[in-house]
N, CA, C and O atoms as a Tinker XYZ file with bonds, in Angstrom:
   368  protein
     1  N      0.844000   -1.170000    0.000000    73     2
     2  CA     0.000000    0.000000    0.000000    64     1     3
     3  C      0.896000    1.242000    0.000000    63     2     4     5
     4  O      1.914000    1.269000    0.691000    81     3
     5  N      0.532000    2.237000   -0.748000    73     3     6
     6  CA     1.324000    3.462000   -0.784000    64     5     7
     7  C      1.090000    4.289000    0.469000    63     6     8     9
     8  O      0.079000    4.144000    1.156000    81     7
     9  N      2.059000    5.164000    0.749000    73     7    10
    10  CA     1.942000    6.010000    1.947000    64     9    11
    11  C      0.717000    6.911000    1.861000    63    10    12    13
    12  O      0.052000    7.145000    2.870000    81    11
    13  N      0.411000    7.420000    0.670000    73    11    14
    14  CA    -0.736000    8.306000    0.491000    64    13    15
    15  C     -2.037000    7.567000    0.774000    63    14    16    17
    16  O     -2.924000    8.099000    1.443000    81    15
    17  N     -2.152000    6.363000    0.276000    73    15    18
    18  CA    -3.371000    5.580000    0.496000    64    17    19
    19  C     -3.522000    5.219000    1.973000    63    18    20    21
    20  O     -4.621000    5.292000    2.523000    81    19
    21  N     -2.436000    4.835000    2.605000    73    19    22
    22  CA    -2.473000    4.519000    4.031000    64    21    23
    23  C     -2.897000    5.733000    4.835000    63    22    24    25
    24  O     -3.708000    5.624000    5.754000    81    23
    25  N     -2.351000    6.886000    4.490000    73    23    26
    26  CA    -2.698000    8.124000    5.185000    64    25    27
    27  C     -4.180000    8.440000    5.013000    63    26    28    29
    28  O     -4.843000    8.837000    5.972000    81    27
    29  N     -4.699000    8.269000    3.814000    73    27    30
    30  CA    -6.105000    8.549000    3.548000    64    29    31
    31  C     -6.998000    7.589000    4.345000    63    30    32    33
    32  O     -8.001000    8.015000    4.918000    81    31
    33  N     -6.648000    6.324000    4.384000    73    31    34
    34  CA    -7.429000    5.344000    5.124000    64    33    35
    35  C     -7.406000    5.669000    6.609000    63    34    36    37
    36  O     -8.433000    5.554000    7.278000    81    35
    37  N     -6.257000    6.071000    7.138000    73    35    38
    38  CA    -6.156000    6.447000    8.553000    64    37    39
    39  C     -7.041000    7.653000    8.858000    63    38    40    41
    40  O     -7.709000    7.686000    9.892000    81    39
    41  N     -7.051000    8.652000    7.955000    73    39    42
    42  CA    -7.884000    9.833000    8.185000    64    41    43
    43  C     -9.357000    9.467000    8.184000    63    42    44    45
    44  O    -10.116000    9.967000    9.015000    81    43
    45  N     -9.774000    8.613000    7.276000    73    43    46
    46  CA   -11.172000    8.180000    7.215000    64    45    47
    47  C    -11.536000    7.435000    8.496000    63    46    48    49
    48  O    -12.579000    7.699000    9.094000    81    47
    49  N    -10.689000    6.517000    8.913000    73    47    50
    50  CA   -10.961000    5.750000   10.129000    64    49    51
    51  C    -10.992000    6.660000   11.344000    63    50    52    53
    52  O    -11.842000    6.501000   12.220000    81    51
    53  N    -10.082000    7.600000   11.403000    73    51    54
    54  CA   -10.048000    8.542000   12.513000    64    53    55
    55  C    -11.348000    9.326000   12.584000    63    54    56    57
    56  O    -11.899000    9.529000   13.666000    81    55
    57  N    -11.836000    9.763000   11.437000    73    55    58
    58  CA   -13.110000   10.487000   11.397000    64    57    59
    59  C    -14.253000    9.617000   11.885000    63    58    60    61
    60  O    -15.119000   10.077000   12.629000    81    59
    61  N    -14.257000    8.367000   11.469000    73    59    62
    62  CA   -15.312000    7.451000   11.898000    64    61    63
    63  C    -15.272000    7.221000   13.400000    63    62    64    65
    64  O    -16.314000    7.153000   14.053000    81    63
    65  N    -14.073000    7.101000   13.944000    73    63    66
    66  CA   -13.950000    6.876000   15.376000    64    65    67
    67  C    -14.442000    8.092000   16.151000    63    66    68    69
    68  O    -15.124000    7.953000   17.166000    81    67
    69  N    -14.096000    9.281000   15.671000    73    67    70
    70  CA   -14.555000   10.503000   16.331000    64    69    71
    71  C    -16.075000   10.532000   16.371000    63    70    72    73
    72  O    -16.665000   10.800000   17.418000    81    71
    73  N    -16.708000   10.259000   15.245000    73    71    74
    74  CA   -18.170000   10.264000   15.183000    64    73    75
    75  C    -18.748000    9.173000   16.080000    63    74    76    77
    76  O    -19.744000    9.395000   16.768000    81    75
    77  N    -18.137000    8.013000   16.073000    73    75    78
    78  CA   -18.650000    6.905000   16.881000    64    77    79
    79  C    -18.545000    7.175000   18.373000    63    78    80    81
    80  O    -19.344000    6.663000   19.158000    81    79
    81  N    -17.568000    7.971000   18.765000    73    79    82
    82  CA   -17.354000    8.226000   20.172000    64    81    83
    83  C    -18.149000    9.413000   20.701000    63    82    84    85
    84  O    -18.125000    9.661000   21.907000    81    83
    85  N    -18.841000   10.143000   19.865000    73    83    86
    86  CA   -19.615000   11.288000   20.337000    64    85    87
    87  C    -20.899000   10.809000   20.992000    63    86    88    89
    88  O    -21.834000   10.434000   20.284000    81    87
    89  N    -20.982000   10.808000   22.310000    73    87    90
    90  CA   -22.189000   10.323000   22.962000    64    89    91
    91  C    -23.392000   11.226000   22.738000    63    90    92    93
    92  O    -24.356000   10.809000   22.096000    81    91
    93  N    -23.362000   12.427000   23.239000    73    91    94
    94  CA   -24.504000   13.327000   23.068000    64    93    95
    95  C    -23.996000   14.591000   22.391000    63    94    96    97
    96  O    -23.275000   14.514000   21.396000    81    95
    97  N    -24.360000   15.735000   22.911000    73    95    98
    98  CA   -23.904000   16.971000   22.291000    64    97    99
    99  C    -23.210000   17.871000   23.300000    63    98   100   101
   100  O    -23.229000   19.094000   23.168000    81    99
   101  N    -22.613000   17.275000   24.285000    73    99   102
   102  CA   -21.932000   18.053000   25.311000    64   101   103
   103  C    -20.523000   18.406000   24.879000    63   102   104   105
   104  O    -19.878000   17.623000   24.182000    81   103
   105  N    -20.030000   19.580000   25.284000    73   103   106
   106  CA   -18.671000   19.966000   24.919000    64   105   107
   107  C    -17.653000   19.089000   25.620000    63   106   108   109
   108  O    -16.579000   18.850000   25.069000    81   107
   109  N    -17.949000   18.604000   26.813000    73   107   110
   110  CA   -17.033000   17.687000   27.493000    64   109   111
   111  C    -16.897000   16.395000   26.699000    63   110   112   113
   112  O    -15.805000   15.835000   26.601000    81   111
   113  N    -17.994000   15.926000   26.137000    73   111   114
   114  CA   -17.941000   14.716000   25.326000    64   113   115
   115  C    -17.074000   14.924000   24.105000    63   114   116   117
   116  O    -16.348000   14.016000   23.698000    81   115
   117  N    -17.139000   16.111000   23.511000    73   115   118
   118  CA   -16.326000   16.381000   22.329000    64   117   119
   119  C    -14.850000   16.308000   22.666000    63   118   120   121
   120  O    -14.064000   15.788000   21.874000    81   119
   121  N    -14.454000   16.818000   23.825000    73   119   122
   122  CA   -13.052000   16.766000   24.234000    64   121   123
   123  C    -12.602000   15.314000   24.364000    63   122   124   125
   124  O    -11.517000   14.953000   23.907000    81   123
   125  N    -13.434000   14.484000   24.985000    73   123   126
   126  CA   -13.080000   13.083000   25.102000    64   125   127
   127  C    -13.020000   12.418000   23.735000    63   126   128   129
   128  O    -12.164000   11.565000   23.502000    81   127
   129  N    -13.895000   12.786000   22.851000    73   127   130
   130  CA   -13.926000   12.173000   21.532000    64   129   131
   131  C    -12.661000   12.451000   20.750000    63   130   132   133
   132  O    -12.164000   11.569000   20.050000    81   131
   133  N    -12.129000   13.653000   20.852000    73   131   134
   134  CA   -10.867000   13.969000   20.186000    64   133   135
   135  C     -9.754000   13.107000   20.760000    63   134   136   137
   136  O     -8.911000   12.588000   20.028000    81   135
   137  N     -9.762000   12.963000   22.072000    73   135   138
   138  CA    -8.763000   12.129000   22.722000    64   137   139
   139  C     -8.969000   10.661000   22.331000    63   138   140   141
   140  O     -8.004000    9.935000   22.088000    81   139
   141  N    -10.213000   10.241000   22.275000    73   139   142
   142  CA   -10.508000    8.858000   21.906000    64   141   143
   143  C    -10.012000    8.558000   20.498000    63   142   144   145
   144  O     -9.448000    7.493000   20.249000    81   143
   145  N    -10.217000    9.479000   19.594000    73   143   146
   146  CA    -9.750000    9.276000   18.225000    64   145   147
   147  C     -8.237000    9.106000   18.206000    63   146   148   149
   148  O     -7.711000    8.241000   17.506000    81   147
   149  N     -7.555000    9.916000   18.960000    73   147   150
   150  CA    -6.098000    9.852000   19.016000    64   149   151
   151  C     -5.634000    8.541000   19.661000    63   150   152   153
   152  O     -4.713000    7.889000   19.167000    81   151
   153  N     -6.272000    8.169000   20.749000    73   151   154
   154  CA    -5.832000    7.010000   21.515000    64   153   155
   155  C     -6.278000    5.669000   20.912000    63   154   156   157
   156  O     -5.649000    4.641000   21.163000    81   155
   157  N     -7.357000    5.675000   20.123000    73   155   158
   158  CA    -7.970000    4.411000   19.700000    64   157   159
   159  C     -7.812000    4.065000   18.220000    63   158   160   161
   160  O     -8.225000    2.983000   17.801000    81   159
   161  N     -7.234000    4.943000   17.433000    73   159   162
   162  CA    -7.131000    4.669000   15.998000    64   161   163
   163  C     -6.409000    3.358000   15.718000    63   162   164   165
   164  O     -6.899000    2.537000   14.942000    81   163
   165  N     -5.256000    3.151000   16.335000    73   163   166
   166  CA    -4.504000    1.919000   16.092000    64   165   167
   167  C     -5.292000    0.691000   16.532000    63   166   168   169
   168  O     -5.285000   -0.337000   15.855000    81   167
   169  N     -5.973000    0.809000   17.675000    73   167   170
   170  CA    -6.792000   -0.312000   18.154000    64   169   171
   171  C     -7.924000   -0.619000   17.175000    63   170   172   173
   172  O     -8.228000   -1.782000   16.911000    81   171
   173  N     -8.533000    0.413000   16.650000    73   171   174
   174  CA    -9.635000    0.208000   15.708000    64   173   175
   175  C     -9.151000   -0.519000   14.459000    63   174   176   177
   176  O     -9.823000   -1.422000   13.962000    81   175
   177  N     -7.990000   -0.126000   13.957000    73   175   178
   178  CA    -7.438000   -0.810000   12.785000    64   177   179
   179  C     -7.083000   -2.255000   13.102000    63   178   180   181
   180  O     -7.345000   -3.155000   12.305000    81   179
   181  N     -6.488000   -2.471000   14.260000    73   179   182
   182  CA    -6.054000   -3.806000   14.636000    64   181   183
   183  C     -7.217000   -4.744000   14.901000    63   182   184   185
   184  O     -7.217000   -5.890000   14.451000    81   183
   185  N     -8.211000   -4.252000   15.634000    73   183   186
   186  CA    -9.272000   -5.127000   16.121000    64   185   187
   187  C    -10.565000   -5.082000   15.315000    63   186   188   189
   188  O    -11.313000   -6.060000   15.294000    81   187
   189  N    -10.839000   -3.952000   14.648000    73   187   190
   190  CA   -12.163000   -3.753000   14.057000    64   189   191
   191  C    -12.132000   -3.281000   12.607000    63   190   192   193
   192  O    -13.115000   -2.720000   12.122000    81   191
   193  N    -11.033000   -3.497000   11.919000    73   191   194
   194  CA   -10.905000   -3.020000   10.543000    64   193   195
   195  C    -12.010000   -3.568000    9.636000    63   194   196   197
   196  O    -12.447000   -2.891000    8.705000    81   195
   197  N    -12.453000   -4.781000    9.909000    73   195   198
   198  CA   -13.484000   -5.390000    9.064000    64   197   199
   199  C    -14.838000   -4.699000    9.215000    63   198   200   201
   200  O    -15.726000   -4.893000    8.386000    81   199
   201  N    -15.004000   -3.891000   10.269000    73   199   202
   202  CA   -16.282000   -3.215000   10.514000    64   201   203
   203  C    -16.362000   -1.834000    9.878000    63   202   204   205
   204  O    -17.443000   -1.250000    9.807000    81   203
   205  N    -15.240000   -1.305000    9.415000    73   203   206
   206  CA   -15.228000    0.017000    8.782000    64   205   207
   207  C    -15.964000   -0.093000    7.455000    63   206   208   209
   208  O    -15.651000   -1.016000    6.703000    81   207
   209  N    -16.894000    0.748000    7.106000    73   207   210
   210  CA   -17.207000    2.066000    7.633000    64   209   211
   211  C    -18.447000    2.131000    8.522000    63   210   212   213
   212  O    -18.947000    3.228000    8.771000    81   211
   213  N    -18.957000    1.014000    9.006000    73   211   214
   214  CA   -20.182000    1.035000    9.809000    64   213   215
   215  C    -19.898000    1.534000   11.228000    63   214   216   217
   216  O    -19.295000    0.822000   12.031000    81   215
   217  N    -20.325000    2.739000   11.527000    73   215   218
   218  CA   -20.065000    3.340000   12.838000    64   217   219
   219  C    -20.648000    2.504000   13.979000    63   218   220   221
   220  O    -19.947000    2.264000   14.962000    81   219
   221  N    -21.899000    2.050000   13.890000    73   219   222
   222  CA   -22.415000    1.215000   14.986000    64   221   223
   223  C    -21.612000   -0.079000   15.164000    63   222   224   225
   224  O    -21.418000   -0.532000   16.292000    81   223
   225  N    -21.152000   -0.665000   14.080000    73   223   226
   226  CA   -20.377000   -1.906000   14.179000    64   225   227
   227  C    -18.981000   -1.648000   14.752000    63   226   228   229
   228  O    -18.468000   -2.458000   15.525000    81   227
   229  N    -18.374000   -0.537000   14.379000    73   227   230
   230  CA   -17.065000   -0.187000   14.951000    64   229   231
   231  C    -17.210000    0.000000   16.455000    63   230   232   233
   232  O    -16.412000   -0.520000   17.234000    81   231
   233  N    -18.232000    0.744000   16.855000    73   231   234
   234  CA   -18.460000    1.004000   18.276000    64   233   235
   235  C    -18.690000   -0.300000   19.024000    63   234   236   237
   236  O    -18.098000   -0.519000   20.081000    81   235
   237  N    -19.532000   -1.158000   18.495000    73   235   238
   238  CA   -19.807000   -2.448000   19.139000    64   237   239
   239  C    -18.548000   -3.310000   19.199000    63   238   240   241
   240  O    -18.289000   -3.972000   20.204000    81   239
   241  N    -17.790000   -3.297000   18.147000    73   239   242
   242  CA   -16.549000   -4.079000   18.105000    64   241   243
   243  C    -15.559000   -3.592000   19.149000    63   242   244   245
   244  O    -14.955000   -4.393000   19.861000    81   243
   245  N    -15.392000   -2.278000   19.240000    73   243   246
   246  CA   -14.455000   -1.714000   20.221000    64   245   247
   247  C    -14.916000   -2.060000   21.643000    63   246   248   249
   248  O    -14.097000   -2.400000   22.497000    81   247
   249  N    -16.204000   -1.974000   21.888000    73   247   250
   250  CA   -16.720000   -2.302000   23.225000    64   249   251
   251  C    -16.570000   -3.788000   23.528000    63   250   252   253
   252  O    -16.222000   -4.157000   24.649000    81   251
   253  N    -16.830000   -4.645000   22.541000    73   251   254
   254  CA   -16.716000   -6.085000   22.783000    64   253   255
   255  C    -15.262000   -6.539000   22.911000    63   254   256   257
   256  O    -14.988000   -7.598000   23.476000    81   255
   257  N    -14.338000   -5.747000   22.391000    73   255   258
   258  CA   -12.914000   -6.067000   22.503000    64   257   259
   259  C    -12.229000   -5.240000   23.587000    63   258   260   261
   260  O    -11.015000   -5.042000   23.544000    81   259
   261  N    -12.993000   -4.762000   24.543000    73   259   262
   262  CA   -12.472000   -3.861000   25.572000    64   261   263
   263  C    -11.205000   -4.400000   26.225000    63   262   264   265
   264  O    -10.259000   -3.642000   26.441000    81   263
   265  N    -11.167000   -5.682000   26.541000    73   263   266
   266  CA    -9.999000   -6.244000   27.226000    64   265   267
   267  C     -8.753000   -6.261000   26.348000    63   266   268   269
   268  O     -7.638000   -6.363000   26.860000    81   267
   269  N     -8.929000   -6.163000   25.036000    73   267   270
   270  CA    -7.794000   -6.176000   24.110000    64   269   271
   271  C     -7.316000   -4.775000   23.746000    63   270   272   273
   272  O     -6.296000   -4.625000   23.075000    81   271
   273  N     -8.046000   -3.748000   24.184000    73   271   274
   274  CA    -7.688000   -2.374000   23.844000    64   273   275
   275  C     -6.428000   -1.945000   24.580000    63   274   276   277
   276  O     -6.111000   -2.457000   25.654000    81   275
   277  N     -5.717000   -0.997000   23.983000    73   275   278
   278  CA    -4.576000   -0.413000   24.668000    64   277   279
   279  C     -5.079000    0.287000   25.925000    63   278   280   281
   280  O     -6.255000    0.639000   26.023000    81   279
   281  N     -4.195000    0.482000   26.867000    73   279   282
   282  CA    -4.567000    1.096000   28.146000    64   281   283
   283  C     -5.190000    2.476000   27.938000    63   282   284   285
   284  O     -6.212000    2.792000   28.547000    81   283
   285  N     -4.582000    3.295000   27.083000    73   283   286
   286  CA    -5.093000    4.650000   26.839000    64   285   287
   287  C     -6.463000    4.646000   26.207000    63   286   288   289
   288  O     -7.340000    5.409000   26.611000    81   287
   289  N     -6.656000    3.797000   25.221000    73   287   290
   290  CA    -7.952000    3.724000   24.539000    64   289   291
   291  C     -9.027000    3.243000   25.511000    63   290   292   293
   292  O    -10.130000    3.790000   25.544000    81   291
   293  N     -8.708000    2.233000   26.290000    73   291   294
   294  CA    -9.682000    1.704000   27.249000    64   293   295
   295  C    -10.080000    2.774000   28.261000    63   294   296   297
   296  O    -11.254000    2.899000   28.608000    81   295
   297  N     -9.116000    3.535000   28.729000    73   295   298
   298  CA    -9.411000    4.593000   29.706000    64   297   299
   299  C    -10.335000    5.654000   29.116000    63   298   300   301
   300  O    -11.276000    6.098000   29.773000    81   299
   301  N    -10.065000    6.055000   27.885000    73   299   302
   302  CA   -10.890000    7.077000   27.224000    64   301   303
   303  C    -12.292000    6.542000   26.979000    63   302   304   305
   304  O    -13.274000    7.246000   27.215000    81   303
   305  N    -12.395000    5.308000   26.511000    73   303   306
   306  CA   -13.716000    4.727000   26.253000    64   305   307
   307  C    -14.505000    4.572000   27.547000    63   306   308   309
   308  O    -15.716000    4.793000   27.564000    81   307
   309  N    -13.833000    4.196000   28.624000    73   307   310
   310  CA   -14.517000    4.066000   29.915000    64   309   311
   311  C    -15.057000    5.419000   30.372000    63   310   312   313
   312  O    -16.179000    5.501000   30.873000    81   311
   313  N    -14.267000    6.480000   30.205000    73   311   314
   314  CA   -14.737000    7.819000   30.581000    64   313   315
   315  C    -15.921000    8.229000   29.728000    63   314   316   317
   316  O    -16.900000    8.771000   30.242000    81   315
   317  N    -15.841000    7.972000   28.412000    73   315   318
   318  CA   -16.950000    8.328000   27.523000    64   317   319
   319  C    -18.215000    7.572000   27.891000    63   318   320   321
   320  O    -19.306000    8.142000   27.890000    81   319
   321  N    -18.071000    6.288000   28.206000    73   319   322
   322  CA   -19.227000    5.476000   28.584000    64   321   323
   323  C    -19.833000    5.976000   29.894000    63   322   324   325
   324  O    -21.054000    6.050000   30.025000    81   323
   325  N    -18.987000    6.318000   30.857000    73   323   326
   326  CA   -19.483000    6.857000   32.127000    64   325   327
   327  C    -20.210000    8.177000   31.908000    63   326   328   329
   328  O    -21.251000    8.419000   32.519000    81   327
   329  N    -19.672000    9.033000   31.042000    73   327   330
   330  CA   -20.325000   10.316000   30.747000    64   329   331
   331  C    -21.659000   10.095000   30.056000    63   330   332   333
   332  O    -22.636000   10.788000   30.339000    81   331
   333  N    -21.695000    9.133000   29.154000    73   331   334
   334  CA   -22.936000    8.810000   28.443000    64   333   335
   335  C    -23.993000    8.304000   29.422000    63   334   336   337
   336  O    -25.157000    8.697000   29.334000    81   335
   337  N    -23.602000    7.446000   30.342000    73   335   338
   338  CA   -24.543000    6.914000   31.350000    64   337   339
   339  C    -25.048000    8.044000   32.255000    63   338   340   341
   340  O    -26.237000    8.112000   32.567000    81   339
   341  N    -24.138000    8.924000   32.671000    73   339   342
   342  CA   -24.525000   10.035000   33.531000    64   341   343
   343  C    -25.506000   10.960000   32.809000    63   342   344   345
   344  O    -26.437000   11.486000   33.419000    81   343
   345  N    -25.292000   11.151000   31.527000    73   343   346
   346  CA   -26.187000   11.990000   30.723000    64   345   347
   347  C    -27.579000   11.356000   30.643000    63   346   348   349
   348  O    -28.588000   12.054000   30.739000    81   347
   349  N    -27.630000   10.038000   30.470000    73   347   350
   350  CA   -28.923000    9.342000   30.398000    64   349   351
   351  C    -29.658000    9.410000   31.727000    63   350   352   353
   352  O    -30.873000    9.606000   31.757000    81   351
   353  N    -28.925000    9.247000   32.833000    73   351   354
   354  CA   -29.546000    9.316000   34.158000    64   353   355
   355  C    -30.076000   10.717000   34.406000    63   354   356   357
   356  O    -31.185000   10.875000   34.917000    81   355
   357  N    -29.312000   11.722000   34.059000    73   355   358
   358  CA   -29.733000   13.125000   34.263000    64   357   359
   359  C    -30.960000   13.464000   33.420000    63   358   360   361
   360  O    -31.776000   14.294000   33.821000    81   359
   361  N    -31.096000   12.836000   32.268000    73   359   362
   362  CA   -32.224000   13.112000   31.371000    64   361   363
   363  C    -33.526000   12.465000   31.863000    63   362   364   365
   364  O    -34.610000   12.842000   31.418000    81   363
   365  N    -33.424000   11.513000   32.760000    73   363   366
   366  CA   -34.628000   10.796000   33.224000    64   365   367
   367  C    -35.408000   11.594000   34.178000    63   366   368
   368  O    -36.444000   11.140000   34.661000    81   367
């Protein structure tokens, strides 16, 4: 694969991860999502490449492979999930 093609694929995947990690519309969630994209791109390629470009499938794959995620990615995803749960509880 050429460097240009690899770079383009990484940018597309990074964009998908950012969108997949956006829980609601909070600015705090956006900050985590940027971090999640940075921390989880390699994990997404390694563990969930077959699910690209389906955002729901990437998200489900990353969650189901939680134990295989890098430490940084797992920490960011755990924070995002906790924020999402807190948002749902507050909305009730």
